[in-house]
C-alpha positions as CSV (number, residue, x, y, z in Angstrom):
1,M,-0.1,-0.1,0.1
2,P,1.5,3.4,-0.9
3,T,2.6,5.6,1.9
4,T,0.0,8.4,1.2
5,T,-2.9,5.7,0.9
6,R,-1.7,4.1,4.2
7,A,-1.8,7.4,5.9
8,R,-5.3,8.3,4.6
9,F,-6.6,5.0,5.7
10,S,-4.8,5.4,9.2
11,L,-6.5,8.9,9.5
12,F,-9.9,7.6,8.5
13,S,-9.6,4.6,10.9
14,T,-8.7,7.0,13.8
15,L,-11.5,9.4,12.9
16,F,-13.9,6.5,13.0
17,D,-12.8,5.1,16.2
18,V,-13.2,8.6,17.8
19,L,-16.9,8.6,16.5
20,R,-17.5,5.1,17.9
21,G,-16.1,6.1,21.2
22,A,-18.4,9.2,21.0
23,L,-21.4,6.9,20.3
24,I,-20.5,4.9,23.5
25,G,-20.2,7.9,25.5
26,V,-23.3,9.3,24.6
27,V,-25.2,6.1,25.8
28,E,-23.0,5.7,28.8
29,I,-24.7,8.9,30.4
30,I,-28.1,7.6,29.7
31,P,-29.3,5.3,32.6
32,G,-30.6,2.0,31.0
33,V,-28.7,2.0,27.8
34,S,-25.7,-0.1,28.2
35,G,-22.3,1.2,27.0
36,G,-21.3,-2.5,26.9
37,T,-24.2,-3.2,24.3
38,I,-23.1,-0.4,22.1
39,A,-19.6,-1.7,22.3
40,L,-20.7,-4.9,21.1
41,I,-23.0,-3.7,18.4
42,I,-20.2,-1.7,16.8
43,G,-17.5,-4.1,17.3
44,L,-15.4,-2.5,20.2
45,Y,-16.4,-4.8,23.1
46,E,-13.1,-7.1,22.9
47,A,-10.6,-4.4,22.1
48,L,-11.9,-2.1,25.1
49,I,-12.4,-5.1,27.8
50,S,-9.3,-6.8,26.9
51,S,-7.2,-3.6,26.8
52,A,-8.7,-2.4,30.2
53,G,-7.8,-5.5,31.6
54,H,-4.2,-5.4,30.5
55,L,-3.9,-1.6,31.4
56,V,-4.9,-2.2,34.8
57,R,-2.8,-5.2,35.5
58,G,0.0,-3.4,34.0
59,V,-0.3,-0.5,36.3
60,V,-0.7,-2.9,39.3
61,R,2.4,-4.9,38.2
62,W,4.4,-1.7,37.7
63,V,3.5,-0.3,41.2
64,V,4.2,-3.8,42.9
65,D,7.5,-4.7,41.0
66,G,8.5,-1.1,41.5
67,L,8.2,-1.4,45.2
68,K,10.0,-4.7,45.1
69,R,12.7,-3.2,42.8
70,Q,12.0,-6.1,40.2
71,G,12.1,-3.7,37.3
72,T,9.2,-3.1,34.9
73,A,9.4,-5.6,32.3
74,R,6.3,-7.5,33.3
75,A,4.3,-4.3,33.4
76,R,5.5,-3.7,29.9
77,E,4.2,-6.9,28.6
78,H,0.8,-5.9,29.7
79,F,1.0,-2.5,28.3
80,A,2.1,-3.8,25.0
81,Q,-1.1,-6.0,24.8
82,V,-3.3,-2.8,25.0
83,Q,-4.6,-1.7,21.5
84,W,-3.4,1.9,21.8
85,R,-4.4,2.9,18.3
86,V,-8.0,1.8,19.0
87,V,-8.1,2.9,22.8
88,L,-6.9,6.5,22.6
89,P,-9.2,7.7,19.9
90,V,-12.2,5.9,21.4
91,G,-11.3,7.3,24.7
92,I,-11.0,11.0,23.3
93,G,-14.7,10.3,21.6
94,M,-16.1,9.1,24.7
95,L,-14.8,11.8,26.8
96,T,-15.8,14.5,24.5
97,A,-19.4,13.0,24.2
98,V,-19.7,12.6,28.0
99,V,-18.8,16.4,28.6
100,L,-21.2,17.5,25.7
101,G,-23.9,14.9,26.9
102,A,-23.7,15.9,30.5
103,A,-24.3,19.7,29.6
104,I,-27.4,18.8,27.8
105,L,-28.7,16.0,30.1
106,A,-28.3,17.7,33.4
107,P,-30.8,20.7,33.0
108,L,-33.4,18.4,31.4
109,I,-33.4,16.1,34.3
110,E,-33.5,19.0,36.6
111,E,-36.4,20.7,34.9
112,N,-38.4,17.5,34.2
113,P,-37.6,15.0,36.9
114,E,-40.9,12.9,36.6
115,I,-40.6,12.5,32.7
116,A,-36.6,11.9,33.0
117,R,-37.3,9.0,35.6
118,A,-40.2,7.5,33.5
119,L,-38.0,7.3,30.5
120,F,-35.1,5.8,32.4
121,A,-37.7,3.3,34.0
122,G,-38.7,2.2,30.4
123,L,-35.0,1.8,29.4
124,I,-34.2,-0.3,32.5
125,A,-37.3,-2.4,32.4
126,T,-36.6,-3.5,28.9
127,S,-32.9,-4.1,29.6
128,L,-34.0,-6.8,32.1
129,I,-34.4,-9.0,29.1
130,V,-30.4,-9.2,28.7
131,P,-29.5,-10.9,32.0
132,I,-32.8,-13.0,32.0
133,R,-31.8,-14.5,28.6
134,M,-28.0,-14.9,29.2
135,V,-29.0,-17.3,32.3
136,G,-29.8,-19.8,29.4
137,G,-32.6,-22.2,29.3
138,R,-35.4,-22.4,31.8
139,W,-34.8,-20.9,35.3
140,K,-34.5,-23.2,38.1
141,A,-36.4,-22.7,41.5
142,R,-33.1,-21.7,43.3
143,E,-32.5,-19.2,40.7
144,Y,-35.9,-17.7,41.3
145,V,-35.1,-17.7,45.0
146,W,-31.8,-15.9,44.5
147,A,-33.5,-13.4,42.3
148,A,-36.4,-12.7,44.7
149,I,-33.8,-12.0,47.5
150,A,-31.8,-9.7,45.4
151,A,-34.9,-8.0,44.4
152,A,-35.9,-7.4,48.0
153,A,-32.2,-6.0,48.7
154,G,-32.3,-3.9,45.7
155,F,-35.7,-2.2,46.9
156,A,-34.5,-2.0,50.4
157,L,-31.3,-0.2,49.5
158,T,-33.0,2.2,47.0
159,S,-35.4,3.1,49.8
160,I,-32.5,4.4,52.0
161,P,-32.5,8.2,51.6
162,A,-29.2,9.6,50.5
163,A,-27.0,11.5,53.0
164,D,-26.3,14.5,51.0
165,P,-26.7,13.9,47.2
166,A,-25.6,17.4,46.6
167,N,-22.2,16.9,48.1
168,P,-21.4,13.4,48.7
169,P,-18.1,12.3,50.6
170,L,-15.2,11.4,48.3
171,I,-15.1,7.9,49.6
172,I,-18.6,7.4,48.4
173,V,-17.8,8.8,45.0
174,A,-14.9,6.4,44.7
175,L,-17.3,3.4,45.8
176,A,-19.9,4.5,43.4
177,A,-17.4,4.5,40.5
178,A,-15.8,1.2,41.6
179,V,-19.1,-0.4,41.3
180,A,-20.5,1.3,38.2
181,V,-17.4,0.4,36.2
182,C,-18.4,-3.4,36.6
183,A,-21.2,-2.5,34.0
184,L,-18.5,-2.7,31.4
185,V,-18.1,-6.3,31.6
186,L,-21.7,-7.3,30.9
187,P,-23.6,-5.9,27.9
188,G,-27.0,-4.8,29.0
189,V,-26.1,-3.5,32.3
190,S,-26.1,0.4,32.6
191,G,-23.4,1.9,34.7
192,S,-25.2,5.3,34.8
193,F,-28.2,3.3,36.1
194,L,-26.1,2.1,39.0
195,L,-25.1,5.7,39.7
196,L,-28.7,6.5,39.7
197,V,-29.5,3.9,42.2
198,V,-27.1,5.0,44.7
199,G,-28.0,8.7,44.2
200,M,-24.7,9.5,42.5
201,Y,-25.8,10.2,38.7
202,A,-26.9,13.9,39.3
203,P,-23.9,14.9,41.3
204,T,-21.5,13.2,38.7
205,L,-23.3,14.9,35.9
206,D,-22.7,18.3,37.8
207,A,-19.2,17.6,38.5
208,V,-18.6,17.1,34.7
209,N,-20.3,20.3,33.9
210,D,-18.7,22.3,36.7
211,R,-15.1,20.8,35.9
212,D,-14.9,19.7,39.6
213,F,-11.5,18.0,39.0
214,V,-11.1,16.8,42.6
215,Y,-14.6,15.0,42.2
216,L,-13.7,13.6,38.7
217,G,-10.2,12.6,39.8
218,V,-11.5,10.5,43.0
219,F,-14.1,9.1,40.4
220,V,-11.6,7.8,38.0
221,L,-9.5,6.5,40.6
222,G,-12.5,4.6,41.9
223,A,-13.1,3.2,38.5
224,I,-9.5,2.1,38.2
225,V,-9.8,0.1,41.4
226,G,-12.9,-1.3,40.3
227,L,-11.5,-2.5,37.1
228,G,-8.5,-4.1,39.1
229,L,-10.7,-5.7,41.9
230,F,-14.4,-6.0,41.1
231,V,-14.4,-6.7,37.4
232,N,-11.9,-9.6,37.8
233,L,-14.1,-11.0,40.5
234,L,-17.2,-10.6,38.3
235,Q,-15.7,-12.2,35.4
236,W,-14.8,-15.2,37.5
237,L,-18.4,-15.4,38.8
238,L,-19.7,-15.2,35.3
239,E,-17.4,-18.2,34.5
240,H,-17.8,-20.4,37.6
241,R,-21.2,-19.2,38.8
242,R,-22.9,-17.9,35.7
243,R,-26.5,-18.8,36.3
244,I,-26.9,-17.7,40.0
245,T,-24.7,-14.5,39.1
246,L,-27.1,-13.5,36.4
247,A,-30.3,-14.2,38.5
248,V,-28.9,-12.1,41.1
249,M,-28.1,-9.4,38.8
250,T,-31.7,-9.6,37.4
251,G,-33.2,-9.4,40.7
252,L,-31.2,-6.4,41.8
253,M,-32.4,-4.4,38.7
254,V,-35.9,-5.5,39.4
255,G,-35.8,-4.2,42.9
256,S,-33.8,-1.0,42.0
257,L,-36.6,-0.1,39.8
258,R,-38.0,1.5,42.9
259,A,-35.7,4.3,42.5
260,L,-37.1,5.2,39.1
261,W,-40.7,5.5,40.0
262,P,-41.4,9.1,38.5
263,W,-43.2,10.9,41.5
264,Q,-40.9,11.1,44.6
265,A,-40.3,13.6,47.2
266,E,-36.9,15.1,47.7
267,D,-35.9,12.5,50.2
268,G,-36.7,9.7,47.8
269,D,-40.2,8.8,49.4
270,I,-42.7,7.4,46.8
271,L,-45.6,9.7,46.1
272,P,-49.0,8.9,44.3
273,A,-48.8,9.8,40.4
274,G,-49.2,13.5,40.1
275,D,-48.3,16.0,37.4
276,H,-47.2,15.2,33.8
277,V,-49.0,11.7,33.8
278,P,-49.5,11.4,30.1
279,A,-46.1,12.6,29.4
280,A,-44.5,10.2,31.7
281,V,-46.3,7.3,30.1
282,I,-45.1,8.4,26.7
283,A,-41.6,8.8,28.0
284,F,-42.0,5.3,29.5
285,I,-43.0,3.6,26.3
286,A,-40.2,5.6,24.4
287,G,-37.8,3.9,26.8
288,I,-38.9,0.6,25.9
289,G,-38.8,1.4,22.3
290,I,-35.2,2.5,22.4
291,V,-33.8,-0.5,24.0
292,A,-35.9,-2.9,22.2
293,V,-34.3,-1.7,18.9
294,L,-30.8,-1.8,20.4
295,L,-31.5,-5.3,21.7
296,L,-32.7,-6.5,18.3
297,I,-29.6,-5.2,16.6
298,E,-27.4,-6.8,19.3
299,S,-29.1,-10.0,19.0
300,A,-28.4,-10.2,15.2
301,V,-24.7,-9.0,16.0
302,V,-24.2,-11.8,18.7
303,R,-25.7,-14.5,16.4
304,R,-23.2,-13.7,13.6
305,R,-20.3,-13.6,16.0
306,L,-21.4,-16.8,17.7
307,A,-21.9,-18.4,14.2
308,A,-18.2,-17.3,13.5
309,G,-17.1,-19.2,16.5
310,E,-16.3,-16.0,18.6
311,D,-16.8,-15.5,22.3
312,T,-18.5,-12.4,23.1
313,L,-18.0,-12.4,27.0
314,H,-14.5,-13.6,27.2
315,P,-12.7,-11.5,24.6
316,Q,-9.1,-12.2,23.3
317,P,-6.6,-9.4,22.3
318,H,-5.8,-8.7,18.6
319,P,-2.0,-8.2,18.6
320,E,-1.9,-7.1,15.1
321,R,-3.7,-3.8,16.1
322,G,-1.9,-3.6,19.4
């Protein structure tokens, strides 16, 4: 391939990855729409999950081996497996989309909380299809029991009023980020929804809009820790306790829908249906439609990839692009 043609192709590929990253970034800030699902649909799931794993393990190895004065060779091995030519432009696109999307979403949620919660409820309710079908086959009695226990726990946890949602302690910010990042592992689970359930969604949007770099720095640090700890644990559970894990996940999502009842008091108490009922119903139906379309597309993509013998949940790196 001539040098000029190769350069043009490389530029086009980079811009395309920026656009794909922007698409993931947009949906990541919408509770109920999974960035993992979009990454799977547009062909980035393998690259991102594999690269994220190698990046975190490389950082951990760099720190540990540095303290032991064992050099950085093993850390460099992990860093070499990161697909930088994909990850960097995708990251730029995601960051740009998150900043722009937060500026649009935050005032809409603040001005129309009932309609926003109704829309999010429709998105989440439809997303339940993903963990349900991923269990595989007919559910057994113990899986219903675990799902019911998890649903009760999710309902109870979302009934606890947030201590100070406008100014959460930084340790809570880090913990919320560490939990939310687990949504990257499983298409169909929304990290923004997890933030919404624990009362950290609006503060995080505000931090992005206000350029609160202390908050955002702690959030990123928590996400890195979550990648290094919780994501590996979740991957192990999906491999060794798959059905129970997915049943528990389904139950937690069902119970957590309590947080998305459109009419709530400031402290989170449930109120009877009040203003904007027709608009809330329309928003709920719209949420169902959005996720239904995405799931149909995802199903077609997964079927094609499975037919080609690819594993959509245990990605392998592509050294030729690293």
